[in-house]
C-alpha positions in Angstrom: -8.3 87.8 139.1 -9.5 86.9 142.4 -7.6 84.2 143.8 -10.6 83.2 146.5 -13.0 83.9 144.4 -11.4 81.2 141.9 -11.0 79.4 145.2 -13.9 79.0 146.3 -15.4 77.6 142.7 -12.9 75.3 142.7 -14.3 74.1 145.9 -17.2 74.2 145.0 -16.8 72.1 141.2 -15.0 68.9 143.7 -18.2 68.9 145.6 -20.8 69.3 142.7 -18.2 66.5 140.6 -18.3 64.8 144.1 -22.0 64.5 144.4 -22.4 63.0 140.2 -20.0 60.7 140.6 -21.2 59.2 144.1 -24.9 59.4 142.1 -22.5 57.5 139.0 -21.0 54.5 141.1 -24.8 54.2 143.6 -26.3 53.8 139.7 -23.8 51.4 138.5 -23.7 49.3 142.0 -27.9 48.6 141.9 -27.3 47.6 137.7 -24.8 45.4 137.8 -25.9 43.8 141.7 -22.6 45.3 143.5 -22.0 46.5 146.6 -19.5 49.7 146.5 -20.5 51.1 149.3 -17.0 51.2 150.9 -14.9 51.3 147.7 -17.6 55.0 147.5 -16.5 55.9 150.3 -12.8 56.2 150.6 -13.1 56.8 146.8 -15.3 60.5 146.8 -13.3 60.8 150.3 -9.7 61.5 148.5 -11.8 63.0 145.7 -13.1 65.4 148.2 -10.1 65.9 150.4 -7.1 66.4 147.7 -9.9 69.0 146.0 -10.3 71.1 148.8 -6.8 70.7 150.0 -5.5 71.4 146.2 -8.2 74.5 146.7 -6.8 75.9 149.3 -2.9 75.1 149.0 -3.3 76.9 145.7 -5.3 79.8 147.2 -1.9 80.4 149.5 0.7 80.5 146.7 -1.2 82.4 144.2 -1.3 84.8 147.4 1.9 84.9 148.6 4.4 83.1 145.5 3.2 83.6 142.9 6.6 82.9 141.0 5.8 79.6 142.4 2.3 78.4 140.7 4.4 76.1 137.8 6.2 74.2 140.8 2.6 73.9 142.5 1.5 72.1 139.6 4.1 69.8 139.2 3.9 68.7 143.3 0.2 68.5 142.9 0.5 66.0 140.1 3.1 63.8 142.0 1.9 64.4 145.4 -1.5 63.5 144.4 0.1 60.3 142.2 2.2 59.0 145.5 -0.9 59.1 147.8 -3.5 57.4 145.3 -0.8 54.7 145.4 -1.1 54.9 149.1 -4.9 54.2 148.8 -4.5 52.0 146.7 -2.0 49.9 148.4 -3.8 50.1 152.0 -6.5 48.7 150.3 -4.9 46.1 149.2 -3.5 45.1 152.4 -7.3 45.5 154.1 -8.9 43.5 151.3 -10.5 40.8 152.8 -13.0 39.3 149.7 -10.8 40.0 147.0 -12.2 43.2 145.5 -9.3 44.8 144.7 -10.3 44.5 141.2 -14.3 46.4 141.9 -11.7 49.6 144.2 -9.3 49.2 141.5 -12.4 50.6 138.8 -13.9 53.1 141.3 -11.1 54.7 142.3 -9.7 54.8 139.0 -13.0 56.4 137.9 -13.3 59.4 141.0 -8.7 59.7 140.4 -9.2 60.6 136.3 -12.2 62.8 137.2 -10.5 64.4 139.0 -7.7 65.3 137.0 -9.7 66.2 134.2 -11.4 68.3 136.0 -7.7 70.1 138.0 -6.2 70.4 134.4 -9.6 72.2 132.8 -9.5 74.1 136.0 -6.6 75.6 136.1 -5.6 75.4 132.7 -8.0 78.1 131.7 -6.5 80.1 134.9 -3.7 80.3 133.3 -5.4 81.8 129.8 -6.4 84.4 131.6 -3.4 85.6 133.5 
């Protein structure tokens, strides 16, 4: 398995998901006449930053410490959850317009899509090895 190629593939797929999700959120905003720019920026930034970080850290672990990959997958899941809770808490503290429900719905859409992508990508990789 070419680790660098798979890392680039994961990042490219993350960018495509980023673009598709932003497009869908903009459509939802237009259809229901909602201003979702701030929610979209925070959520898509979370998706993009965590996706790229996961890919780069996975590449390093897969290259240098292959025996630690199961621990890596568990740690990534836990860390991403804690980071997501932190982002939602920060939004809650900063929210002045009572848009928490809107933010939660948009953020969870991005979060679930990123979880599904992560699960399918790495399950497929694990089945190859």
